N, C-alpha and C positions, 0 to 999 in steps of 0.2 A: 570402680576406676573413677578417677574425678571427672566432674561434668561441671556445664554452665547451663543457664536456661536462657536462651535467646529467644526473639519474635520474628516470626517470618511473615513481612507485612506487605500487603498490596499499596504500593505508592503509585500515587496517580502523575506525578512528575517523573518518576523512573519507567511509567507504563507496565508496570511488571512487581513481581515480589522480591523483597529486600530483606536480607537478614540484619537485624538490628538489636542492639542492647535496649530493653523495656525502659521507657522515659518520657518525657514531656517538658513544656515549658514550665517555668519557675514562676512566670507573671505573663499576664495575657494582654496587658497593654503597657505602653511607654509611661501612660500616666500614672497606673499602678506601681511599676518599677520606680518612678522618681519619688512617690509619695513614700514607699517602703526605706528607701535611701535616706529619705528626710527622717524617718524615726529612730535613724540609728541601730537599727537589729541588724543581724547578722545575716548575710545572703546565704551563707552553709546551711543556717539552721533552718530557714524557709526551704532551701533545694531538698534537706533530708526529710522534711514533710511532704513534698511533692514527689520525693523517689516513692515514698511508703503509699501513698495514692496512687500512684502509676504502675506498681507491684500489683497493687489490689485490682485495679482496672486491667490492665494489658494481661497479667500473667495470671491472675487468679490466686494469689498468694498474700498471706499476711506475715510481714517481717517480723522476724522476731529478733533479730541484731543486724544492725546496719554499721557500715564503717565507712568514713570518707575515705575516699582513695586517690582523687587528683582533680586538679582543673585545669582543662584545656582552654589557653587564653587566647583569642584571636582578635585582631583590631585591624581596621582599614581608616582610612581617612575622616568617614562618615559612620563606622558602625563598630562597636565593639560587642563581640559574641563570646562569652565563655560557655562553656559546656563542663558541668562537674557531674564527677563520677562518684559512684558510692559502688562497695560490695556487700550483698546480702549474705552474712555468715549462717543464719540461721531462718528458715520460713516454714509456714504450715500451708497447707492446700485448703484454698476456702469451698466449703460444701457447695457454693453456689458456682463456683468457676470464676471465670472472666466478668467483668462489667464493661462490655465495650460502648462506646459512643455511636451513635448513629452513622453508618457509613467506614466504619473500622472494621478490616478484613485482617486479624491478626490471629497467626497460628503460634503456640507455644511450642519451642522445639528444645529438646534435652540434648546436649551434644556433648562429648568427649572433648576434651583439651586438644585433642591431636585433631579432629574435626573440624573444631572453632579454628584451629590455627589454618587449615585446608580452605574453609570459608574465609577467612580474611586475604589470605592470598590469590584466591581463584576469582574474586570479584564478585561475589556473591553477598558480601557487605559491601554496599557501597558507601557509608559516609565515612569517608578517609579517616577524620580525626579520631573515631571512635576505633578503627581498625587499628591506628597505631599506639592507642592506650592500650585495648585488649591485648596485642602482641607484647608490651611492655608488661603487662600485668601477667601473663602468661610466662614470661620469661623470668619473671623475679620469683617463680615456684619453682623453677628446676634448677 
């Protein structure tokens, strides 16, 4: 049966565990982001590099094939916040496993598509944009 790798991560702001899609920031500072924009490079290419890095660190996999899936755009009067999603089509488990940063408490969970749907609907995954994108992705497979 088809499955997905999710992370179950302790989140201080939620005061508990949250199921998440592995990922992280593309840029650490606004200055770094502005400099990147001035360079004329493509954000998707940079996001792909960071997705591969986060897969290694958070999940303990080496990406063999990665495909861009979707960009969720959100803007308010003062903040633009895009979340870029990729699908890892092929991967290899690393011998050393995860490379977590200090303070990270992340468990890798392999879940069937049906279990992932349940996680999305019952609130165990709290990042609502990822819930919506993940449900769209699962729907596109059926």
